[in-house]
C-alpha positions in Angstrom: 18.4 86.6 23.8 21.3 88.9 24.4 20.9 92.6 24.6 23.3 95.1 23.1 23.7 97.9 25.7 25.9 100.0 23.4 23.1 101.4 21.3 24.2 104.5 19.6 21.4 105.9 17.6 17.7 106.6 18.1 16.5 103.9 15.7 18.5 101.1 17.5 17.3 102.3 20.9 13.6 102.4 19.9 14.0 99.0 18.2 15.5 97.6 21.4 12.6 99.0 23.5 10.0 97.5 21.1 11.7 94.1 21.4 11.8 94.4 25.2 8.2 95.4 25.4 7.1 92.4 23.3 9.2 90.1 25.4 7.7 91.5 28.7 4.2 91.1 27.2 4.8 87.5 26.1 6.5 86.6 29.5 3.3 87.6 31.2 1.3 85.5 28.7 -0.6 88.6 27.4 -2.1 89.0 24.0 -2.0 92.4 22.4 -5.8 92.5 23.0 -5.2 91.9 26.7 -2.5 94.6 26.8 -5.0 96.9 25.1 -7.6 96.3 27.8 -4.9 97.0 30.5 -3.4 100.1 29.0 -6.1 101.7 26.9 -3.7 101.7 23.9 -5.4 100.4 20.7 -4.2 97.0 19.6 -3.0 98.3 16.2 -0.8 100.8 18.0 0.8 98.0 20.0 1.3 95.9 16.9 2.8 98.9 15.0 5.3 99.5 17.8 6.3 95.8 18.0 6.7 95.5 14.3 7.6 98.9 12.9 8.9 100.6 16.1 6.5 103.6 15.8 4.5 104.8 18.8 3.7 108.1 20.6 5.3 108.8 23.9 1.9 109.0 25.6 1.0 105.5 24.3 4.4 104.0 25.3 4.1 105.4 28.8 0.5 104.1 29.1 1.7 100.6 28.2 4.7 100.8 30.6 2.4 101.9 33.5 0.0 99.1 32.8 2.9 96.6 33.0 4.1 98.0 36.3 7.0 100.2 35.2 5.8 103.4 36.9 8.9 103.7 39.2 11.2 103.1 36.3 9.6 105.9 34.3 9.8 108.2 37.2 13.5 107.4 37.7 14.4 108.5 34.2 16.5 111.6 34.1 16.3 112.0 37.9 20.0 113.0 38.1 22.1 115.0 35.7 24.7 113.2 33.7 28.1 114.6 33.4 31.5 113.3 32.3 33.8 116.1 33.4 34.1 118.4 36.5 33.5 121.3 34.1 30.1 119.9 33.1 29.2 119.3 36.8 30.1 122.9 37.6 27.9 124.1 34.8 25.0 121.9 35.9 25.3 123.2 39.5 25.5 126.8 38.3 22.3 126.4 36.2 20.1 124.3 38.6 17.7 127.2 39.2 17.5 128.4 35.5 14.0 128.7 34.1 15.0 129.3 30.5 17.7 128.0 28.2 20.2 129.8 26.1 20.7 129.6 22.4 24.4 128.9 22.8 26.0 125.5 22.3 29.4 125.3 23.9 31.9 122.7 22.9 33.4 120.6 25.7 
């Protein structure tokens, strides 16, 4: 199976994650029931995610942890993403901020 890494919308991204989760489960020879025992996530929740791509973040993370993806979860959003020096300057200026602003500035 080939993956499309240029997913542009939320629905496509979640669908891709559901497909990958099912593939990882099957590669390990796990039934949904076995994954339920490992993760504590109910079997119908796993089935719903694999088929309809709906799951809570808490359940998704529990499944990932049970499959050994703890380090990958922790590495998400570790570093800021920027595409211009201006964005980097703004990020560096705001590193210690505790609250956001209600202003959205165009690039």
